[in-house]
N, C-alpha and C positions, 0 to 999 in steps of 0.2 A: 597664530594665540588656537586654543586646543579646538573649542567651534571649527576655525577653518581646517585644523588636521585633519578631525573630524569627519568633516564633509566631503575632503580630498580623497580620504583613506576608503568610506563607503563609493565612493565615482569608482574607486578602481576595481573595489569588490563587484559592485555591481553593471561588469560591463553590457554590451548588446541589451538594456533593455526598452528599448524605443520599436519594441515587435508590436504588431496591430494583430486582431482578428476578425474576421469579416464580421457581420452582425446578421443576428436573425430575430426575428422575435420571439421573446417568452410568451407562455400562457396566459401571463397577468398584462401584454402587451409591450410593456418595457424590452428593449434589446438586449441581447448577447449574443454568444458566437453558438457559429457550428461546428461539429467534427467530421470528420474524414475515415472511413474503417476499413484499412486494409486485412481481411483475412486472406494469411498464408500458409496458413498449418491446419491438419487435421486435429481434432482433439485426442487423436493417438499419438500426437506428438509427429507424423508424415509430415512432412512440409510439401506443399505442390504448388503450384505456378496457379492454381484457380479450385472452385470449391467441387468439384466430380472426382472422382475416387480416382487413384490411377496403382493400386494393389490389390490386383484382384487374388480373394481367397481363396483354397480349396474349394468348391461347391457341394463336394463330399464332407465336411469338418465343419459341422454347423459353430461349433465351437466348444463345447463340450467336452473337451479333455482333461480335466482336471476331475480326480476321486471322487467319489461321493462320500458324503459326512453321513456315516451310520448312523439311525435312528429320528434323524432329521423327516419330518412327515409334513411339516407348515410351509406352507409355501412365504414367497418374499413381497415384502410387502413395500408401496412404492411411498417414501417419505419424502420427499421434496422434489417438485420442477423447476428448470430455468427454462423460458421465465414463468415465473408463477402466474399459476391460475385466476382469469381477470386481469392480466397485467395489461398495462396501457401502454404506447409512445416507443413500443419495442422496437429494436432495429433490425431493418431489414437484412441484416449481414447475421442476425442470432443465430447461435447453434444451439438448436435444444435439446436440453439433458433432463435425464432423471436419474433419481436418485432412490436407491433402496435400502432396505435394516440390513442387508447383509450382503455377502458379496453374490454376483450373478452372472450369469452366462448366456449364451443365445441360444432363443431355441428356433420355433420353427412358425410363419406365420409372418404378417406383415402388421408394418406400422403406418397409418396412414393420416396425412395432413390435410384438413379440407379446406379449403377456402369457403369460411362460413359466407362471408357479403356476398361474392356472386354464386354460389349453391353450384360446387365444381371440386373436386380433386384436385389438390395442390402436387400433392407428390403421395408414391404407394412404394414404400421399402418392403426391400426381402430382411424378416428379422435376422438372417441366418449369412447375411451377404454381410457386402464389406460397406456399406453405407452406415452399419451398425459399429461402433467403438465402444471397450465399455473394459474399465479398471475401475478393479474391485468391485465396488456396491454402483457404481456411478455408469452410468448410458447413455452416449452421445450420439446426434443425431448426423449424420454427415449429408447435409443435402444439397442435391444437384443446382440447383439454381440459389438466387436469394429472394425473400420475402417482397413484395410489393406494399407501397406506403398506401398509410390509411384503409388497411382492410384489417375483418377479423378472420383468425386461424383457428383452428382448432385441433387436437388431433387423439387419437383413438390407436387402440393397439388389438391384435386380437389377443385373447389367452392362451398361453402358451407362447407368445411368442418372444419371452424372455422369460428364465428359470434360476434357482438357486442352483447352487454346485450339488445339491444332492438329486436336483432334476427334477424337485418341486415346481410345477408354472404356476407363473402369476397368473394371477385372473385375468388381467386383462383393462383394458378401458374403453366400457363400449358408449356410455354419454361423451357429447359434444361438449356438458358442463361440468366434467370434469375437467379440462384442462385444456383453456382456453384463452387468446389473446387479440391484442391490437396492437398494429405495426405504429409508428410515428406517421402522421401527415402528411408531412413532405419530408426531401432528403435534405432538409438542417435540423439540427435536433436540436432541441430546447434542452437548457440547465434547467435542471432537476431543484436546485434548490440554489439561492443566491442570499451572502450578508454581506453587511457593509465591514469593510476593515480599511488600515492606512500603511501602505507599505507592507504588506503583512508576511512574515517571514516563516511562519508554523500555522498548520491546521494540523488539531490530534483530534480523533474519535474515539471515545472510551464507553465503557456504559459502565453504570451504576445502579444499582436495584430493575436491572431488566430495561433500564432505558438508554439512550443511546443520547452523548451529548459531544460537542465538540469546541475543543477551545481554539479561539484565535488569536494571536498577538497582533497588536497593533505597534509597530513599532518609528515611524515617522510619519507627520501630516505634513509637511513641508516647511514649517517652522519652529517644530519643538518635537525633541523625542520623551518629553511626559506625556502619557497619555495612558488609557485606561485600554487596557486589555479584557476581551469577554468570552464568555461559557455560553453558549449557547445547546438548549435541549432540539434533537431530531426528531420533526414530526411528517414524515412523507404522506399523510393520508393527507395532509391539506390542499387546500385546492390550489396556491398557487408558490413559483419558488421561493418566495419573499417570507411568507408565512408557512414554511415548510422549516425555518428554523427560527426559535422562540428565546430571544435573552433571559437567563435567568442568573445571572453575575456578572460583575465589573470589578473590577480591582484596579488601581494605581501601579503602572509597570513603566519602567525607566528605560528607553530605546527598546526593550524587549526580542532577543532571537529565538525563545526557544522555550516549548512548553514542554513537560514531560509529567504525564500519568502515570502512576502506579497506587497499589493496594498494601495496608497492613492490615494484619488483622481482618479484613473485611471493611476497612475502613478506604474510604477513596482519599488519593491527596494529590496534589499536585507542587512541583515546582517550576519555578522560572528564573532564565537568567537576564538579568539584569545587564546590558550593554554601555548606556552610556546616558546621564541626563541633562545634555547642554554643558556642562561644567567640567565632568571627570569619568572615567573609566572607572574608577577602585569605590564601586557600589557594593550594599549587601543584596545579597540573591536569595530569595524566600521561596517556606512552602507553606501551602496552604494545607487545610483540612476541606474536602467539599461535601458541602451536606444538605445535595437538593432538597427545594422545600423549607428548610429552614428562615428562619427571620433574616439573619444571616447567614448564607450560605457557603461562602467562604469569607474563613476563620486564619490569620495569620499562628503557624504555631513555632517556627522556627526561621532562621535568617543567618546566612553564613560572608564575610566579605571574598568577593569576588575581584576579578578585573579584568573588563571588557570579557564578560560571560557571554560564551558562545552555545553553549550547550549543556545539556543532564543531560545524565544515563544513569537510569534506578536497574535494580538486578540483585537477586538473592541468591546467598550461600548460606546452607544449612540455616534454613528460615532467617537468618537475619540480615535485612536489607542493608544495600550500599548505594549510595550516590556519588557519582564520579563527572566533575566538571571539566569544561575547554576553559581554559581562560586563554582570552587570545591578545590582547591588550591592556597595557597598564596607561596610568595617567600620565606616566613622563613622555610615551609614545612608541615605546618598545615593543616588541610583538614577542621577545623574548621571556617568558612566563617561566610559571609552575603553575602545574594542574596536578586538580587534589581529587583522591578517593576520602569518602569520609563513610563511618558506617551511621545509620541513621536511625536512631530508634526515637519515636515519636512518646513523648509522655516524660521520656528522661530529662532530668536538671539541664544537659547536655545534648540534648536531641543528636547534633553535630559532633562527630570524635574523628578525627583525621586520622585514617590507618595507611595510606599510603601517597605516595606524589612523585610525579619525573615533570625534569628538566622540557617545553617544549616552545616554539615557535610558532605564533600564528595557529597555536589548536582552535579545530573549528568543531569535531566529534569526536564522541568515544561509541563504541557499539561494541555492548556485552557479547557472548555466543559463550557457548558450553559443550566441548568434546571429552564423552568417557568419564563424566564425573569434575573435570577441569573447567574454571572460568579462566576464560582467554578475554583482553580490551584491544579492539582496533582501536588507533587514535589517528582523526585523519589532521594534518597542517596544511597550511597554505603555503610555506615559507621552506621548506624541509621535505625529506623522503617522510613518510606513513610510516607507523610501526606497530608491532601488534605484541601485545605482553601476556605474559599467562599474569593469575593473580591468586596469590593465597596469602588471605589473613591472618596474624599472626606471625607468621615466616620474620626472620631478620630482615631480610630481602621480599617482601610481598610482591612488589614487579620486575618479573624479569624477563628481557624483551625476547622472543623466539624467533622472528624476523621483521624485515624491512622492506619498502617496496617503493621505488621511485616513483611521485606520482607530481599532477602538475596542477597545482595546487586544487588540491583535495580538498573536498566542501562535505562530505557527510558518506560514512560507510553505511552498510545493511548486510547481514551475515541471514544466511539459510541454510536451511539443509535440503538437499534431492538425492534420492535414493541410497541414502547414508553419508552421506560426503557433505564436506562444509564448505562453502563457499563465501563471500567476501566480494561485494560489490563495492567498488567505489565510484562518485562521481567527481570529475575532475573540471572545475569550473572555467578554465582560463580560455579563451576565445580561441577555436581551431581546435583544442585537446578534443580525446577520447574519452569514455567514461569505459572501465573497465569490469570484468570479471574475474575473480581467484579462487582456485582450489587451494584450501588452507586445510594442511597439514602440518601437525608442529612438528611431527615425528619424524617427518621427510626430509632427507636432504636439502630438495629444496622446496618448503615450507608454503610460499606463497607462489605459484606458479598459472599465469594468464593461460585462459582457456576461450575467453570471448572479449566483443569492444566492440562499442558500436562508434561511428563519426561524429560528438555532439558532445559539447560543453555540457554537463550537467549538475544539477544543484542539489538534487535527493534521488535515490532508490527507493520504492516499498517492491512488496512480495506478497503473492499469495498464492493459494493453488485451488484447481477445479478442473472436475472433468480428467483429470490425472495430467493437466499440464501445469509447468509453473510459469505465472505470470511474470514480468518485473514492469514496471512503472517508472519512466524515468522523467521528475521533474527539470524540463531547460529554461536556460536563461538567454538563450543565442536564439529562439525562433519565437516565433507564435504559437507555438503546437508543443504540447508533452505527450510523448508516446508509450504504448504498451509492448511489450514485446514476448514472445512466446523463448525460454529457455529451454535448451536441448546440448546440451554437453556432450552426448553419444554421437552428436553428428560430426562425420567426417571432414567434413567440411567448414574450418573455422568461422568462416561467414557464413553458415547457416546457423549457429549455435544460438546467435538471438536474433529473430526472423520479426517485424511486425507487424503485429495484428489490429494495432487501434492509433488512432492520431486523437486528441482534443485541444481544440483552440484554449489557451491561454496564456496571462499578461505576466510574462517574466514569472512562472513559479516557482518560486524557493521551497516548494514542498509538495511533494505526494501523499496521501496516506487514502490506505485501500482501507475499508472496513465492510462490514457485512450487520444486514437489519432484518431480523423476518424474512430471512433466508436471500436476501436482494443483495448483492454487492455494488457498494458505490465507491468511489475515488471523488478525492476533495484535494482541489491545490487554493495554495495560497498564492494569490496574484500581489508581486510588488505594485507593478504600474500600474494598479487598475483600482477603482474608489470599490470592487466586490469580490470578497473571494467566490468559489462556485463549486457546487457539489454534482456529478452527474453519477446517472445509473450506468452500471458496467455491464454487457450481454457480452459473454466471449463467443 
């Protein structure tokens, strides 16, 4: 029967889903997981075995080798800090970071970290020495030891300890009230935010009108795939994990696998991929206009026929929005489907207009990237090699295959750029598989060149940059932890191009989503085998 086939298929997709996380108390008294942090890299990208600097700099060179900028007499201004001022529950392994309004360099003097709780100096850092690492306008402090739990710290800086490229000195930080924070009370971290989900397949954070929202998919509750999926407003200033996400909208979905948020002319839209409704995979997937504060915040504006839709990808070319859908499985039980690309124009009599299609075998995901003004689409498929296409709307053949790569039940692609080089990271979900990162150059004889891998079956990568480092988060289904890695493609040892930086307990995390709110970085995980999905603060 169809339902039996669906459940068998789901069982084959979600291997190793019985991992558990160790319990810790949340701040509201309920139980949550702990995390383990493994800082192995300095923020300037140099990987070391501990927190102590290992590469001394020339003591006669404080770093001011850049040419001065003529006519600049303004002192550099401190724009933000990590951890933020007055932050609580900071990781003991956090690496303090200062962000200025312009590029800066090392000056002279000291940067002092004080243990306010005990009234002593925790560490004094020579601003011209190797414990200060600068990447353009970001200054990272490389501590010789971790902070202690349940302590308050303040950081001050001498005037002139940092200066801009013209030599104008930073005025410094003289008051302990300017930059202070408190570390977590115990070695086990608190989940920062928690919200109810049912076999969650995806959480996606997005911003509208200056506020952050999290869309969560509810896929299956043990008896039905026909569930409401939710939109939450993220309120980090509230007191407890369960009050830091507030439900603002709900919509009926059918085994939904993916949300995709995007904007057209300043209006936010949400597309969701309907997979199965207890009877059939041949369904209508829909797009909603999202207007928070309205009596009906989610209003359906378009729908399109899909076959076991696994994912949407939204992208723009020359001001026109396109939506690519990965069709995974049809009602007949065959994975050989046609995945499609639509021109999407809200307000038109026909908002969805198909402009391209391609035969796929268990399609799971599209990822759009742009290189030199051209758009490329990476396609992840479970039962065949994955492919990359160039996409030129309006051409006789708008999709042209430019690369193919052998993948092992590819679940998701994530594209990103580092130092003007484009990379594609694939999460391979098969048990025992490795998830891999490729350099992608469509003009090269070898367009997809593997540069790094991690021995972990994965379900989703996400990427962000901080302090000059590129971080990659991998949501995993094979263990009860998902991990963050520092990516350094220039390392001559391939084994050190992905170095574990942190790990988070998760319950078969189907997606990882990095987002920033008021200068603080967070990561949300969609937990498939838990009744709740979680948000953590991230302090690299």
